[in-house]
C-alpha positions, -999 to +999 in steps of 0.1 A: -026-160-265-013-181-244+013-175-213+040-198-229+040-173-262+045-146-239+077-158-220+089-167-255+085-134-271+095-115-238+130-134-234+135-127-271+136-089-267+155-093-238+182-108-258+179-081-289+181-051-260+211-070-243+230-075-275+224-035-280+243-029-248+271-052-251+275-035-287+272+000-275+305-005-255+324-022-280+320-005-309+301+030-304+327+049-296+332+072-330+315+073-361+332+047-380+326+024-356+290+033-348+282+030-386+303+002-400+312-019-369+346-015-374+351-038-403+356-067-376+324-089-386+334-128-395+320-140-428+289-159-406+279-132-386+281-109-420+263-136-443+231-143-421+231-104-410+232-098-450+204-122-453+183-114-424+184-078-433+176-089-467+147-114-458+122-090-442+088-090-432+076-103-467+097-132-464+074-148-438+046-127-447+043-114-482+062-141-500+039-171-485+009-152-489+018-150-526+023-186-531-012-187-512-027-165-534-010-176-567+005-214-563+039-225-578+038-192-604+049-172-576+082-192-577+096-166-602+103-143-577+124-164-556+146-179-582+152-141-594+163-136-561+182-163-555+204-156-588+205-123-580+222-127-547+247-154-558+256-127-585+262-098-562+286-121-541+304-130-572+305-094-587+301-068-559+314-085-527+353-088-530+356-051-552+337-033-527+353-046-493+388-040-512+374-005-530+359+011-500+390+006-480+414+017-505+394+052-517+402+067-484+383+041-462+348+050-469+321+037-445+290+048-466+274+039-501+275+077-508+308+081-493+322+055-516+310+073-549+324+108-536+357+093-532+357+064-562+350+095-585+369+125-566+338+144-568+345+179-554+313+192-560+298+165-537+268+158-561+271+126-562+273+120-524+237+145-519+219+126-543+224+094-536+221+105-501+184+123-509+177+085-526+189+061-497+167+085-475+139+088-501+131+049-508+145+032-465+118+056-455+090+040-477+114+005-473+110+008-437+073+015-433+072-021-451+085-032-419+059-012-398+031-025-413+045-061-408+048-055-373+017-037-367-004-070-385+018-091-370+004-077-333-028-070-342-036-106-353-017-125-329-022-106-300-055-086-307-040-053-303-046-024-325-026-015-352-013+013-345+000+001-309+018-027-331+038-004-352+047+015-317+058-019-300+074-027-334+097+004-340+101+010-299+120-023-295+146-017-326+147+017-318+163+004-287+190-020-298+197-001-328+201+034-314+225+021-284+240-002-303+251+008-335+260-014-367+276-037-347+243-042-323+221-046-359+249-075-373+249-093-345+213-088-337+204-099-370+224-129-367+205-145-341+173-130-365+187-148-385+191-188-366+154-181-355+143-176-391+164-207-406+147-227-380+114-214-385+107-216-421+123-253-416+098-263-388+063-244-402+061-261-434+070-299-424+050-297-395+018-282-417+028-312-441+026-340-417-009-327-401-026-326-436-008-362-445+019-356-467+026-340-500+007-362-518-021-352-500-017-315-504-012-323-540-048-337-543-062-306-519-045-282-539-057-298-577-091-298-559-090-262-554-073-253-584-050-273-611-036-241-620-020-239-584+007-263-592+021-248-627+048-229-628+034-210-657-002-204-645-020-169-661+022-166-668+036-146-696+069-140-707+065-100-692+054-112-662+083-139-658+102-111-669+091-088-640+093-120-613+128-127-622+144-091-623+137-087-584+171-107-590+184-070-602+179-053-570+204-066-549+230-051-568+219-015-556+202-020-517+227-002-493+217-022-463+228-052-480+260-041-495+273-022-467+278-058-450+304-064-479+319-032-466+322-046-430+337-082-433+369-086-420+388-092-448+385-097-489+397-137-482+368-142-460+342-136-488+336-165-505+334-187-468+306-159-465+288-164-497+284-204-493+270-196-458+247-168-473+237-188-501+226-219-482+210-199-460+186-184-483+181-216-505+163-231-475+145-201-461+134-191-499+120-232-502+105-229-467+087-194-475+071-211-505+065-245-487+049-222-456+023-207-487+014-242-504+010-261-473-011-234-450-035-230-482-041-266-485-044-268-443-066-241-443-088-259-472-089-295-454-095-283-419-116-249-423-095-225-413-104-193-420-080-168-433-087-132-439-055-117-445-034-144-468-001-124-457-005-138-422-005-173-435+027-180-413+009-166-381-021-185-383+001-218-389+020-204-356-011-201-336-027-236-341-002-260-347+022-257-321+025-251-282+023-220-271+063-217-264+070-230-300+043-207-309+063-179-294+093-188-312+075-187-342+066-154-341+098-140-328+115-158-359+085-132-377+096-104-356+133-109-365+127-107-402+107-074-395+135-063-370+164-070-385+153-053-421+141-022-401+174-018-384+195-020-407+177+002-432+177+031-403+210+026-392+221+029-434+194+063-433+211+078-401+246+074-417+236+090-448+222+120-427+253+123-408+285+114-428+267+131-458+249+156-448+255+167-414+295+163-412+298+172-449+277+208-447+265+220-414+295+206-390+328+197-408+348+195-379+324+184-356+338+155-327+334+118-329+309+115-301+286+144-317+281+124-350+272+096-336+248+112-307+236+128-342+233+093-359+214+081-327+186+112-334+188+109-373+178+071-366+148+081-344+139+109-370+138+081-401+120+056-380+095+083-371+086+094-409+085+053-418+055+053-389+037+082-401+038+063-438+025+029-421-005+041-404-026+021-431-035-010-419-049-015-454-010-014-469+006-045-488+036-054-474+050-068-508+039-040-528+056-015-504+089-037-506+089-043-546+085-002-550+120+007-527+134-025-544+129-013-575+146+024-566+174+012-551+180-012-579+174+009-606+193+040-590+223+020-575+224-007-588+245+001-624+262+027-609+278-003-579+284-023-609+305-005-633+322+015-609+336-017-595+343-029-632+347-003-653+377+020-651+364+042-683+335+057-659+331+089-649+315+108-620+289+128-647+283+092-660+275+081-626+254+113-613+231+104-650+227+067-643+216+075-605+191+103-616+178+083-651+174+049-625+156+066-601+130+088-617+122+061-643+110+038-611+093+068-600+075+075-633+069+038-638+050+032-605+032+066-605+020+082-633-012+077-651-007+070-684-022+037-697-060+038-699-083+040-670-060+059-651-032+026-650+004+031-643+032+012-665+040-009-636+008-028-640+025-038-673+061-048-663+084-045-632+096-007-630+133-019-622+133-034-655+129+000-674+151+015-646+178-007-647+182-007-685+179+032-688+200+038-658+230+012-675+227+031-707+235+067-693+260+056-675+278+043-702+269+070-727+274+100-704+308+084-696+316+079-729+311+114-743+330+127-709+367+132-705+385+103-693+387+099-653+420+115-638+449+098-633+445+091-598+409+076-600+420+051-624+454+045-605+431+033-572+413+013-601+441-003-605+450-013-569+420-024-563+425-052-591+462-056-578+447-065-547+415-088-557+445-110-575+468-113-546+434-123-526+431-149-552+462-164-547 
């Protein structure tokens, strides 16, 4: 690796740490500031923060790798994600921003569930916090795997060293600066990803002679690579599109809706966010196809398809630009890891420590415990990521499905259905999480195969969770008057915001 590459990466790391230090001075005096940034995010920062924390290492590693292996048939995942993200902005974003403020200023997702249903038993808070910590530890490990692969492929470092370097930088600015640091670094990282995912596929296309030459090359390898329906069945397409259902239940994404400064900023946030997402998804898919054509034409050796973006960055560009492009991968990885660590930390602090262990804990103590919780979750994720053969997209798909099924129907119905009850919410969350885990791990098919080999686990998990919420709520007694009154206040506030 050239000196210029190291210089660029060094500047990137320095910038991330500087933002963390600045944020420490601005928004870490109390737990609300550390965990939610005081609800002061503007639409540009909120949208790119949501996008960057969503599009983790799989955007530059997993998705191009899937396109490299399967061709255009991998596009169904991207279509599902785009539609799901748009629906999330339209349905969840404005309602959640208003509801979490009116529901006694809820600052975490479990806190919102608890206050939305006035759950005196605290079961909703406990179960949802457990789901967050369990699935986010798995999710965070996928980012660690991506970081390990990056440093192993690009710098020739041992895979384990790559894990620790990735985790070390993320921990430095997340523990110090909290939510504001995470959001501002996400904004910068989103800008870097945007440029990189335009630059790499375009330069790769130019090097092989344009779209026509790429098409000829791909047809020579396998004409099915340009077929949207190659080896596709109705179930496989449904499984790919169903990735979009996961958006409604991703705490690290929807918490940005809670943090935007006003519900009136949500439309601007949506427009910026969806434009960014459209360009980056096309760029990621194009990187996979152009990378396959380039590797075939030039004889470039690709041992792991998920490293195609890294390889193209190394062979196509000047070392200074290569450093910028590798920073884009780190940006994708770090933005998601930091968001997930902070959400996990907020659940451990707000939903366990501050509720059951130290109810009267001062704000500075809660912030310190939050920092220690970030460290604890990171160490657990590193332990899970120590296998270098782990598949980034595979790890992400499991955690994505777990959150989507456990929280997705719960979030949607809690914001749109006045008749929903606490018991319905609890039933839906448990049914969704258990269904996903059973689908992934129970060897019920021939040769010990699991049901996830047939249908993506988010589909049955989401459907059964939705039905459980509706069924149990209808059998339950009607919610208390105070609960329905808050719901009606939210609807009025939304109507006023639209005027």
